[in-house]
C-alpha positions in Angstrom: 0.0 0.0 0.0 2.3 2.7 -1.3 1.2 5.5 -3.6 3.9 5.0 -6.3 2.8 1.4 -6.8 0.4 2.3 -9.6 3.2 4.1 -11.5 5.4 1.0 -11.2 2.6 -1.1 -12.5 2.0 1.2 -15.5 5.8 1.3 -16.2 5.7 -2.5 -16.3 2.5 -3.1 -18.2 1.9 -0.1 -20.4 4.9 2.1 -20.6 4.0 3.7 -24.0 0.5 4.7 -22.9 0.0 8.4 -22.6 0.1 9.3 -18.9 -0.5 13.1 -18.9 -2.0 15.7 -21.3 -1.4 19.4 -20.6 -2.1 22.0 -23.2 -0.6 20.1 -26.1 2.2 18.5 -24.1 1.8 14.7 -23.9 4.0 12.3 -21.9 3.9 8.6 -21.8 4.2 6.6 -18.6 7.8 5.8 -19.6 8.6 9.5 -19.9 6.6 10.5 -16.8 8.3 7.7 -14.7 11.8 8.8 -15.8 11.0 12.5 -14.9 9.6 11.4 -11.5 12.7 9.4 -10.7 15.0 12.2 -11.7 13.0 14.8 -9.8 13.1 12.6 -6.7 16.9 12.5 -7.0 17.1 16.2 -7.4 14.9 16.8 -4.3 17.1 14.4 -2.3 20.2 16.4 -3.3 18.4 19.5 -2.1 17.9 18.0 1.3 14.7 16.1 1.1 15.0 13.1 3.5 12.5 10.6 4.6 9.5 12.4 6.0 10.8 15.8 4.8 8.0 18.2 3.7 8.0 19.7 0.1 5.4 22.3 -1.0 4.1 23.4 -4.3 2.3 26.8 -5.0 1.0 26.5 -8.5 -2.0 26.1 -10.7 -2.8 22.7 -12.1 -0.3 21.2 -14.7 1.5 18.0 -15.5 4.3 19.4 -13.3 1.9 19.2 -10.3 1.4 15.4 -10.9 5.2 15.1 -11.3 5.6 16.9 -7.9 3.2 14.5 -6.2 4.8 11.4 -7.5 8.4 12.7 -7.3 8.1 13.6 -3.6 6.6 10.2 -2.8 9.2 8.4 -5.0 12.0 10.2 -3.1 10.5 9.4 0.3 9.2 12.9 1.2 5.8 14.3 2.2 3.6 16.6 0.3 2.5 20.0 1.7 0.4 21.4 -1.1 -0.2 25.2 -0.8 -3.8 26.6 -1.1 -3.5 28.8 -4.2 -6.1 31.2 -2.8 -4.2 32.0 0.4 -2.5 35.2 1.3 1.3 35.4 1.9 0.8 35.3 5.7 -1.3 32.1 5.4 1.1 30.5 3.1 4.1 31.3 5.4 2.2 29.9 8.4 1.7 26.5 6.6 5.4 26.4 5.6 6.6 27.3 9.1 4.2 25.1 11.0 5.7 21.9 9.5 9.2 23.2 8.7 9.0 23.0 4.9 12.3 23.7 3.2 11.5 23.3 -0.5 8.8 25.1 -2.5 8.0 24.6 -6.2 6.4 27.7 -7.7 4.9 28.6 -11.1 4.5 31.7 -13.2 1.2 32.7 -11.6 2.6 33.0 -8.1 6.1 34.4 -8.7 4.9 37.8 -7.4 4.5 36.2 -3.9 7.9 34.6 -3.8 9.7 37.7 -2.3 7.1 38.0 0.5 7.3 34.3 1.3 11.2 34.4 1.4 11.2 37.5 3.7 8.6 36.2 6.2 9.3 32.5 6.4 11.2 31.3 9.4 13.2 29.0 7.1 13.7 30.5 3.7 12.7 27.8 1.3 14.7 26.6 -1.7 12.6 27.9 -4.7 12.1 25.6 -7.7 10.7 27.3 -10.7 8.0 25.1 -12.3 6.7 27.5 -14.9 6.9 27.8 -18.7 9.4 30.6 -19.1 13.0 31.5 -18.1 14.0 30.6 -14.6 14.1 33.7 -12.4 17.3 34.8 -10.6 17.8 33.1 -7.3 15.7 30.1 -8.2 16.4 26.6 -9.5 14.7 25.5 -12.7 12.6 22.3 -12.6 13.6 21.3 -16.2 17.3 21.8 -15.5 17.1 19.8 -12.3 15.4 16.9 -14.1 17.8 17.0 -17.0 20.9 17.1 -14.8 20.0 14.5 -12.2 20.2 10.8 -12.6 17.1 8.8 -11.7 17.0 7.2 -8.3 15.3 4.1 -6.9 11.9 4.4 -5.3 12.4 5.0 -1.5 9.7 2.4 -0.9 7.8 4.3 1.7 4.2 3.2 2.2 1.6 1.9 4.7 1.5 4.1 7.8 4.3 6.3 6.6 3.3 10.0 6.3 2.4 11.0 2.7 0.8 14.4 2.9 0.1 17.3 5.3 -3.1 19.0 4.0 -3.8 22.3 5.7 -7.4 23.0 6.5 -9.0 25.9 8.3 -9.2 25.9 12.1 -12.0 26.5 14.6 -9.4 28.3 16.7 -8.4 30.6 13.9 -5.2 28.9 12.8 -5.1 26.3 10.0 -4.4 22.7 11.0 -2.2 20.3 9.1 -4.1 17.1 8.4 -1.7 14.1 8.4 -2.6 11.6 5.7 -0.6 8.4 5.4 0.0 6.3 2.2 -2.5 3.9 3.6 -5.1 6.6 4.2 -5.0 7.9 0.6 -4.6 4.5 -0.9 -7.6 3.1 1.1 -9.8 6.1 0.2 -9.2 5.6 -3.5 -9.7 1.8 -3.4 -12.8 2.2 -1.3 -14.3 4.7 -3.7 -13.4 2.5 -6.7 -14.9 -0.6 -5.1 -18.1 1.3 -4.6 -18.2 2.7 -8.2 -15.6 1.3 -10.6 -13.6 3.6 -12.8 -14.3 4.0 -16.5 -11.5 1.8 -17.7 -9.1 2.8 -20.5 -10.3 6.4 -20.0 -9.1 9.9 -19.4 -10.0 12.0 -16.3 -9.8 15.8 -16.6 -8.4 17.6 -13.6 -10.1 21.0 -13.5 -10.6 21.2 -9.8 -7.4 22.4 -7.9 -4.9 19.7 -7.2 -3.9 21.3 -3.9 -7.3 20.2 -2.6 -7.7 16.7 -1.1 -10.6 15.8 -3.4 -8.7 16.5 -6.6 -5.5 15.0 -5.3 -7.3 11.8 -4.2 -8.8 11.5 -7.7 -5.3 11.7 -9.2 -4.1 9.1 -6.7 -7.0 6.8 -7.9 -6.1 7.4 -11.5 -2.5 6.5 -10.9 -3.5 3.3 -9.0 -5.6 2.2 -11.9 -3.0 3.2 -14.6 -5.4 5.6 -16.3 -4.6 8.8 -18.1 -4.7 12.4 -16.8 -5.8 15.5 -18.7 -5.0 18.7 -16.9 -6.0 22.3 -17.2 -4.6 25.1 -15.0 -7.9 25.9 -13.3 -11.6 25.7 -14.0 -12.7 27.7 -17.1 -15.9 26.6 -18.7 -14.6 27.0 -22.3 -11.3 25.2 -21.7 -13.2 22.4 -20.0 -15.4 22.0 -23.0 -12.5 22.3 -25.4 -10.5 19.7 -23.5 -13.3 17.2 -23.2 -13.8 17.4 -27.0 -10.1 17.3 -27.9 -8.9 14.6 -25.5 -12.1 12.5 -25.4 -12.4 12.9 -21.6 -14.6 10.3 -19.9 -14.6 11.5 -16.2 -14.7 14.9 -14.5 -14.8 16.2 -10.9 -16.5 19.6 -10.3 -18.5 21.4 -7.6 -22.1 22.3 -8.3 -21.3 26.0 -9.0 -18.8 24.8 -11.7 -21.4 22.5 -13.3 -23.8 25.4 -13.5 -21.2 27.6 -15.1 -20.4 24.9 -17.6 -24.1 24.4 -18.6 -24.7 28.1 -18.9 -21.7 28.8 -21.2 -23.0 30.4 -24.4 -21.1 28.0 -26.6 -21.9 24.8 -24.7 -23.8 23.3 -27.7 -20.9 23.9 -30.1 -18.7 21.3 -28.5 -18.8 17.5 -28.8 -18.7 16.2 -25.3 -20.2 12.8 -26.1 -17.1 11.1 -24.6 -18.0 12.3 -21.1 -19.5 9.4 -19.2 -19.2 10.3 -15.5 -19.3 13.5 -13.5 -18.5 13.5 -9.8 -19.3 16.5 -7.6 -18.9 17.4 -4.0 -18.8 20.2 -1.4 -22.6 20.5 -1.5 -25.7 18.8 -3.0 -26.8 20.0 -6.4 -30.0 21.9 -6.9 -32.9 20.2 -8.7 -32.9 22.9 -11.3 -29.2 22.5 -12.2 -29.4 18.7 -12.0 -32.4 18.6 -14.4 -30.7 21.0 -16.8 -27.5 18.8 -16.6 -29.5 15.6 -17.3 -31.2 17.2 -20.2 -28.0 18.6 -21.8 -25.7 15.7 -20.9 -28.0 12.6 -21.1 -25.1 10.2 -21.5 -23.5 11.3 -18.2 -23.8 9.5 -14.8 -23.7 11.8 -11.8 -22.2 10.9 -8.5 -22.3 13.0 -5.3 -19.4 12.3 -2.9 -19.4 13.5 0.8 -16.2 13.7 2.6 -13.7 15.8 4.5 -9.9 16.2 4.5 -9.6 14.2 7.7 -11.1 11.2 5.9 -8.7 11.5 2.9 -11.4 12.5 1.8 -14.4 10.3 0.7 -16.9 9.0 3.3 -20.1 8.2 1.2 -21.3 8.3 -2.3 -24.7 9.0 -3.8 -25.0 6.9 -7.0 -26.4 7.8 -10.5 -29.7 6.1 -10.0 -30.6 8.7 -7.3 -30.0 11.5 -9.7 -32.6 10.3 -12.2 -36.3 11.2 -12.2 -37.3 8.8 -9.5 -34.5 10.0 -7.2 -35.4 13.6 -7.7 -39.0 12.9 -6.9 -38.1 10.9 -3.7 -35.6 13.5 -2.6 -32.7 11.0 -2.6 -30.7 13.2 -4.9 -30.2 15.6 -1.9 -28.7 12.8 0.1 -25.0 12.4 0.8 -25.3 8.8 -0.1 -24.4 5.6 1.7 -21.0 4.9 3.3 -18.3 3.5 1.0 -17.0 0.0 1.4 -14.7 -0.4 4.4 -16.0 2.7 6.2 -18.1 2.3 9.3 -20.4 5.3 9.8 -22.7 6.1 12.8 -24.9 9.1 13.7 -24.6 9.7 17.4 -25.8 12.0 20.2 -23.7 14.1 22.6 -22.7 11.0 24.6 -21.5 9.0 21.6 -24.6 6.8 21.5 -26.1 6.0 18.1 -29.4 7.7 17.5 -32.5 6.1 15.9 -32.9 6.3 12.2 -34.3 9.7 11.1 -33.0 11.5 14.2 -30.3 14.1 13.8 -26.9 13.6 15.4 -23.2 13.9 14.6 -21.6 11.8 11.9 -18.7 9.8 13.2 -16.7 7.2 11.3 -13.7 4.8 11.3 -11.8 3.1 8.6 -8.3 2.9 7.0 -9.0 6.2 5.3 -9.1 8.2 8.6 -6.2 10.6 9.1 -3.4 10.1 11.6 -4.1 13.4 13.3 -3.2 17.1 13.1 0.4 18.0 12.8 1.8 19.1 16.2 -1.7 19.6 17.6 -2.3 16.8 20.1 -5.2 18.5 21.8 -7.1 19.3 18.6 -6.4 15.7 17.5 -7.8 14.2 20.7 -10.9 16.4 20.3 -11.9 14.7 17.0 -10.3 11.2 17.2 -12.0 9.5 20.1 -11.7 5.8 20.7 -10.8 5.2 17.1 -13.7 7.2 15.7 -13.4 10.4 13.7 -15.9 13.0 14.8 -16.8 15.1 11.8 -18.8 17.9 13.3 -21.4 17.5 10.7 -25.0 17.1 11.8 -27.1 14.6 9.9 -29.6 11.8 10.0 -29.6 8.4 8.4 -32.8 7.0 6.8 -34.0 3.4 7.0 -32.1 2.6 3.8 -28.8 3.9 5.2 -28.7 7.1 3.3 -27.1 10.1 5.0 -28.7 13.5 4.9 -26.6 16.5 6.1 -28.8 19.1 7.9 -26.4 21.2 10.0 -22.9 21.8 11.1 -21.8 21.3 14.7 -18.5 23.0 13.9 -18.4 26.7 13.2 -17.8 26.4 9.4 -19.1 27.8 6.2 -18.9 26.1 2.8 -18.8 28.8 0.1 -18.2 27.8 -3.5 -16.8 24.4 -2.4 -14.2 26.0 0.0 -14.3 25.6 3.8 -14.3 28.8 5.7 -13.9 28.6 9.5 -15.6 31.5 11.2 -12.8 31.9 13.8 -10.2 32.7 11.0 -12.4 35.5 9.7 -13.2 36.8 13.2 -9.5 36.9 14.1 -8.9 39.1 11.0 -11.9 41.3 11.8 -10.8 41.8 15.4 -7.5 43.3 14.3 -9.4 46.3 12.7 -9.0 49.3 15.1 -12.7 50.1 14.9 -14.1 46.7 15.7 -15.1 46.0 19.4 -17.0 42.7 18.8 -17.7 40.6 15.8 -19.3 37.3 14.7 -19.2 35.5 11.3 -21.9 33.2 10.1 -22.9 31.5 6.8 -26.0 32.7 5.1 -27.8 31.2 2.0 -26.5 32.3 -1.4 -27.9 31.2 -4.7 -24.6 31.2 -6.5 -22.1 30.0 -3.9 -24.3 27.9 -1.7 -23.4 29.9 1.4 -21.9 33.4 1.8 -19.7 34.7 4.5 -21.6 37.3 6.5 -20.0 39.4 9.2 -21.8 41.2 12.1 -19.8 44.0 13.6 -20.1 46.1 16.8 -17.9 49.2 16.5 -15.9 50.6 19.4 -17.4 53.8 21.0 -16.6 56.8 18.9 -15.2 54.7 16.1 -16.6 53.9 12.7 -15.8 52.0 9.5 -17.5 51.3 6.2 -18.3 47.9 4.8 -15.6 48.3 2.1 -13.0 49.3 4.7 -13.7 46.2 6.7 -13.5 44.0 3.7 -10.3 45.6 2.4 -8.8 45.1 5.9 -9.6 41.4 5.8 -8.1 41.0 2.3 -4.7 42.0 3.7 -4.8 39.1 6.2 -6.7 36.2 4.7 -7.6 34.7 1.4 -10.3 36.5 -0.7 -12.8 33.7 -0.5 -12.7 33.9 3.3 -13.5 37.6 3.4 -17.0 38.7 4.3 -19.3 39.1 1.2 -21.5 41.3 3.4 -20.9 43.3 6.6 -23.8 44.2 9.0 -23.2 46.8 11.7 -25.1 46.4 15.0 -25.1 48.1 18.3 -24.9 44.8 20.2 -24.8 41.0 19.6 -26.8 38.4 21.6 -24.8 36.8 24.4 -25.3 33.7 26.5 -25.1 33.8 30.3 -21.5 32.9 30.0 -20.8 35.8 27.6 -20.6 33.7 24.5 -22.1 35.1 21.2 -25.3 33.2 20.3 -24.6 32.4 16.7 -27.6 30.2 16.5 -29.8 33.3 17.1 -27.9 35.3 14.5 -28.3 32.6 11.9 -31.9 31.8 12.5 -33.5 34.7 10.5 -31.5 34.0 7.4 -32.4 30.3 7.4 -36.0 30.7 8.4 -38.4 28.5 6.4 -35.7 26.1 5.2 -35.5 22.4 6.2 -31.7 22.6 6.4 -29.4 25.0 8.2 -26.7 24.4 5.5 -26.9 25.0 1.8 
């Protein structure tokens, strides 16, 4: 159970099959494997030892897949950087797990100086772009060309494979430790539940720094299938790539599916090769699903529910529940049934399983569950209890075993497929000189599912505008975390212990809805 095994298998059985497609650049498994082994050697020469962390700050490309496999081949650990983070957030993730090597592409070169100046350990920068290597950096292509291939380090099983940073309820991101076994098990469990389209091409349009997209790439490598890659989601490029490369599988979030369907040139492209579309982060609306089924009748739709701590998939809602009968019964809004090898329960505050149809917290155990949070034993102990991962998601299970998410027990907002922890935003707000008290909640949003809404009490004699508050936040945290709207109030409701009653703040926005999440 090691994550380079699929690459070894492909090198043995199908070395001349195309492994990666990126904007007209095609590489076979033989070529890809050689580059991976050389990159692993180069990283080792730069100081990567067993368990050493290596980061990448880049849009999707074939280089990103080489980074993944090259680090694992050389015995290191991935620390992918969220491309939507600010420099302070990036530096925190590098410092927190002492990352010494950072691959960077053209899109993020402007951030390199700020990272170098602020990081506790200035990283070795490897330029993984398409132009001339900037001064002070090493070039990826030169390193690969000049380094002899090395043998696979052979790490696997419970050896650490990745540290994936996710937002924190305390305001600081947490590094989720995923082992080779965790990621391998998640992929195999998912494939056992719904087999891959064999001899096919998957398109990576969702960001590869994200666990969902990375796990899909892991599964493709395990099966020896081909990867088509585009830098980021763009509806036209998705359509063009599906037509050109005859893509069979695709992972998107519902907002991306809607954008794809609404593209004015949608009907001009031949996407008949597309057989399967997986989506996650939130259920799909009936209107979007019906439009998708009408415009892409050959496509099977899967909804996957998961979280980074589960590496990531927990349950899958299959295609039959997306068809007319599933829409009529409401099963299309379900998070599906647990995948093979994953034990899921819905429990009360005392950890006791609740009756079917009653709301409680989803907990689970399986080989896919993370090892814990990097250097955060207290936070780890709070979610890993007696072998069970406590998700913080409120749900019920019906008599057929389908999960329905209805609320969040953790203070988190999901906006456009990205997790936003209220505490992170509140910490940024609190640093504004005019803010005396604040609270951040998620409110319904037709486009993004949920929007970040800030409620602010100003200090006596002080004032600020909504735009000033938002501009202040943009200096400290990623744009997608910043409040979409700011509401000024004279006071906020408090409990007897002085805690802000967010449930009371949220209630008017969610009134008349059956779910307190969107």
